[in-house]
N, C-alpha and C positions, 0 to 999 in steps of 0.2 A: 365887246362881247362877240364871240364866234357864233356864226349862224349854223344851225343844225340842218343837214340835208334832209329834205322831206322823205326821201326814200329810206331813211333810217328809222322812221317812226313806226312804232308798233300799232296794232289795230286799236287798242283802247286809248292810247295816247293821241292818235290821229282823230279818233272820234271825239274825245274831250276837247281838243283844240277847235275842231270844226263846229261843235255845238256850243261850247262855252265862249270861246274867244271870238268866233266869227258868226255866231248866232244862227247857224243852219238848223232848220227845224224839220226839213222834209227828208231826213235820212231814216232808213229802217232802224228799228231798235238795235242796240249794240248786241244784245243776246242773239239776234237773228242772223248777224253777219260775222261775229267774231271767230267762229270755227268753220266758216265756209272758205273754200279755196279762192273765190272771187271777192271776198269781203275786204281784204286789205287793198287790193287793186282798185276796187270801187271807191273806197275812202280816199286813197291817194289821188285818184282822178278828180275828186272834188276840189282839190287845191289848185287845179289848173285854171279854174274860173276866178281865182282871187288875184288881185293885182300884186305884182312883185314887191311894191312898197309896203303893202299890208302884211305880206309874208315876212319881210325883213323886220318890220316892227314887232312881229310875233316871235322873232328869233329863228326864222326858217328861211331856207333857200333851196332852189332847184339844183344848185351847183354841188358837185361831189367834192367836198373839201379835201379828201384824201389825195385826189389826183389833180385838184385845182382846175378841173374841167367841168363844163355843164353836164349834169346827169341826163340820161335819156328820159324823155317824158312820154 
């Protein structure tokens, strides 16, 4: 299974993964951040605190698969 680069996630998708898969409960409501310029960046930054192994188990990676290089974090 190919891993999905975290930077390719949309706001709703990232929110669902963080809340459902990883159980984060201290995030602002999706409705409060989905249309904000900072909302997506805030959600993606939450993935930085998660272990790489847990991300891989969820099918995610920080690597940019298109270039085969680590994505900027």
